[in-house]
N, C-alpha and C positions, 0 to 999 in steps of 0.2 A: 675630407676625404678620406683620407686614410684611416679613417675607424669603422671597425663590423660591431656588426651589435651581437654583441655576448649573447644573447637567449639564443643563436642558430648553432651557434660551435658548445655543443655540451660534451664534456667528459663521458657520456653515460651512451654505449654502443649499443642497448640492451635487443634494438631492434634488425641486427646487421645477423645473429645470430637465429632467429627463427627462419629468415629467407634462405638463410647458406645450406640449415635443416632441410626445409621443401626443395634444396634444388638435387642434394642428396637422395634423398629419397622416390625422386623421381630417375635421377642415374639409375638408383640399383633398381629400383621396379623394371627399367627397359632392358638392361642388362640382362637381369633374370627374368623376363619375356624371350628374349634370342637365344636363351642358355634352352628354355625349356619348347620352343616353337623349335629350334633343331635337332632336339631330341625325337620330339614329337611327329616333324611331318620328314625327318631321317628316310633317302630313298633308299630300300636295299632291296637288289636286284632280282635279289629271293622270291620275293613279294610282287616284283612285277610281270613276272612271267604269266604266261599265258599257265592257267592249272592244263593236268591232264583230263581226256574224257573220254572211257572208252569204256565199253558195256561188252561180260563178258558170263557165257553160258558153264556150269559146272555138271556134270555130269559120271557118272562109272559105270568103267565096260571091264567087260573082262581080261586077262594079261595073264599071259603064259606061269602056270607054277616055276618054280627055279627046279624041284625037285623030281615032283610028279609029269613036268611036263602038259600037264591039262591047264584046259583054258580056264579056270575058275578063280581067279583070286581078282579082286575089286582093284581099278588103278584108278584115279581120279583124273577126269577127262577137260580141261579146259579151252573151250572154244570163244575166240574176240568176235563176236558180232557184229560191231560198228565204236566208230569214234573213232579218236587221233590213233596215228602211226607213232607204238612205243619204241624204245629203246632199251638194252639189253647188253649191260659192259658184263663179261663174266673171257675165259681163257679158252675159247676151245681146245677140243679133243682130247683137253685133261679134267680130272674133278677139279671144278673150284668154287667159288664164291659167287654170287650172283649180283651185282651192285646196279643203281637205279631203281627198278624195279625189284622187292624184295619179298620174296614167298616164305610165308611158317606159316606150320601145321602145329595146332596143339591136338593132343588125344582127349582120351574122354575124360581123363580123369585132370584132365586143366596142366599136361606139360607141354613148353613149347618147342620146335623145332625149326628153325633153318632150311628151309630146301636146298640143296646144291645142284648145280645144272652137270648135266651127266659127263661123260664123256664124249654122247653122242649128239648132245645137239650143237644145230648148228643157226648161223644168223644173229646178226645182233640188233633186228629190226621183226618189231611185231607189227604185222596188217593186219587189216577185217579175215576173218577168213581160215586164219591160222590157226593151228589146233596143239595143246601142248598135255602132255602125262605125266602126271604126279604119282612116284610108286615107291617103295618100298625096299631096300635091298640093303642087307645087312655088307656094310665095307668099312675098311679104317678108316677113308677117308669119311663118311658121314653115314647116314641110313634107310633119307628122303631122298630124293631124287627128281628132277626135269628134264624130260626130255621133249623137242617137238619129231621125232625120229620113229615113226607107229613102228616100225620094227623091233624096237628096245624090246618092248612089254608085250609080242601078240608075237615072236617067233623065237624059238627052243635054239637052233641052227641061220647065222644070218652070216652075209659079209656087212663091214664097214671100215671104208678104203682100205678096201683089197686085203683085210685081215680079215679070217675069219671066228666068228662072233657067235657066242653061248651063253644065254646065264637064266633067262625070266626074269620073276621076281616074286617076291615072297610078301604073304598075306598082311597086311593092317590089324592091328589090335581093333576085337573088334567093337564097335558102338560108335556115337554121334563124335567126328571128327571138324573141328572148325577148319579153311582155309580164309588166310591174309595175303594180300598183293598190294602195299603200299608204295607209294611212288616213292623214293626213300627224297630225293632232292628236294620237294616238295612238301613233303609230306602229310600227304594227300592217302586215303583208300582207297583204292581201285576196287577191290574185292572183299567184302567177308561175309562169309555162308557156311553155313553150314552141313555137312557130306555123311550120310549113315554108310556104312562100312563092316 
């Protein structure tokens, strides 16, 4: 009884190598699948938020000329006609850049300009039925401005926050301008239209 069959005990272990190789290949495949799956299915909250849905109408209205005080200067009017309530971030009472919903103008030659808020713009919520005016006015802080205060573009002498104001607007370069409004937070275009000025 203490004898072993010598044919069962071989010195040759070639059969073990392929089994270990298969196990390693399966393990590597599982690890790669997990890494790729986590990259592909990564949930970034930016993409889970509901996109902004809003409809705007654009037109031109006459504003008061800075020098002649005649109502002859085209001003871009944007009217929100439907959709979600939108938010704006800017500093009220001063000229500052607009955050969240960026507004850009492209002149007839294709030059791009960012529209800043006028120091007369008020409120951070954009509701259906609200109107905004984009106008040209040379200033150290910029040249293209947006306000929701109609008096800023329509009256030569008026008061804002108890202070006498007088300014008017300046003519845009003649030709076809492009207006682009972008929801900067979600990278969505809200308005992309051309306007003859």
